[in-house]
MARMIRO-237698 format. One line per field, with one value per residue (C-alpha): residue in one letter; x, y, z; residue number from 1. Coordinates in nm, 2 decimals. Example, Ala and Ser with C-alpha at 12.3 -4.5 7.8 and 13.67 -1.06 7.14 Angstrom:
<nodes>
code <- A, S
u <- 1.23, 1.37
v <- -0.45, -0.11
w <- 0.78, 0.71
pos <- 1, 2
</nodes>
This chain:
<nodes>
code <- M, E, V, S, A, N, L, G, L, G, G, V, I, A, F, V, A, G, I, A, V, L, V, K, L, F, Q, K, E, G, F, L, K, G, I, L, G, F, I, C, M, L, Y, T, F, I, W, G, L, Q, N, M, K, N, E, E, L, K, L, K, T, W, M, Y, V, W, M, A, G, I, V, I, G, L, I, I, N, F, T, M, G, G, G, A, E
u <- 11.61, 11.48, 11.12, 10.96, 10.63, 10.53, 10.50, 10.18, 10.03, 9.82, 9.71, 9.58, 9.40, 9.24, 9.15, 8.97, 8.78, 8.69, 8.55, 8.34, 8.20, 8.14, 7.93, 7.72, 7.68, 7.56, 7.31, 7.17, 7.18, 7.15, 7.34, 7.41, 7.55, 7.74, 7.91, 7.99, 8.14, 8.35, 8.48, 8.54, 8.63, 8.63, 8.25, 8.24, 8.46, 8.25, 7.93, 8.07, 8.15, 7.81, 7.64, 7.87, 7.61, 7.35, 7.32, 7.15, 7.45, 7.71, 7.97, 8.15, 8.41, 8.48, 8.53, 8.76, 8.96, 8.97, 9.10, 9.35, 9.48, 9.53, 9.71, 9.93, 10.02, 10.12, 10.32, 10.51, 10.58, 10.72, 10.93, 11.07, 11.16, 10.93, 10.97, 11.28, 11.61
v <- 9.69, 10.01, 10.11, 10.23, 10.43, 10.18, 9.90, 10.06, 10.16, 9.84, 9.85, 10.21, 10.12, 9.81, 10.01, 10.29, 10.04, 9.83, 10.14, 10.22, 9.87, 9.88, 10.20, 10.02, 9.73, 9.96, 10.12, 9.79, 9.55, 9.78, 9.85, 9.51, 9.36, 9.68, 9.64, 9.28, 9.40, 9.66, 9.40, 9.14, 9.29, 8.94, 8.94, 9.27, 9.14, 8.82, 9.03, 9.26, 8.96, 8.82, 9.15, 9.26, 9.20, 9.42, 9.72, 9.92, 9.90, 9.97, 9.76, 9.61, 9.89, 9.91, 9.53, 9.53, 9.81, 9.62, 9.31, 9.51, 9.67, 9.33, 9.20, 9.52, 9.49, 9.13, 9.19, 9.49, 9.29, 9.00, 9.21, 9.43, 9.13, 9.22, 9.00, 8.82, 8.89
w <- 11.28, 11.12, 11.16, 10.84, 10.81, 10.54, 10.79, 10.93, 10.60, 10.55, 10.91, 10.88, 10.56, 10.72, 11.03, 10.84, 10.63, 10.94, 11.12, 10.81, 10.80, 11.18, 11.13, 10.87, 11.12, 11.39, 11.15, 11.01, 11.31, 11.61, 11.93, 12.07, 11.75, 11.69, 12.03, 11.95, 11.63, 11.81, 12.06, 11.80, 11.46, 11.31, 11.36, 11.17, 10.89, 10.85, 10.86, 10.59, 10.37, 10.41, 10.32, 10.04, 9.78, 9.96, 9.74, 10.01, 10.24, 9.98, 10.15, 9.85, 9.81, 10.19, 10.21, 9.91, 10.07, 10.40, 10.23, 10.03, 10.35, 10.51, 10.20, 10.17, 10.54, 10.50, 10.18, 10.33, 10.65, 10.46, 10.21, 10.49, 10.70, 10.98, 11.29, 11.15, 11.32
pos <- 1, 2, 3, 4, 5, 6, 7, 8, 9, 10, 11, 12, 13, 14, 15, 16, 17, 18, 19, 20, 21, 22, 23, 24, 25, 26, 27, 28, 29, 30, 31, 32, 33, 34, 35, 36, 37, 38, 39, 40, 41, 42, 43, 44, 45, 46, 47, 48, 49, 50, 51, 52, 53, 54, 55, 56, 57, 58, 59, 60, 61, 62, 63, 64, 65, 66, 67, 68, 69, 70, 71, 72, 73, 74, 75, 76, 77, 78, 79, 80, 81, 82, 83, 84, 85
</nodes>
């Protein structure tokens, strides 16, 4: 199976957006919840979804980019036949 650079594109996009939301989590909620978000990025993702409408945090764009990265990764993986032999 050939390895393509496109397979990691969605993951890189999702990673960068996740780190941006994690920084906002540290700033808003403090050290302990930030560490929890670092250990379990699912917590960071759910926290970002719950706080998307907060204009002060400006998370809406980052959350859309994070979701798009996940979707792009899935689409590329399925179309390239990732995992199937």
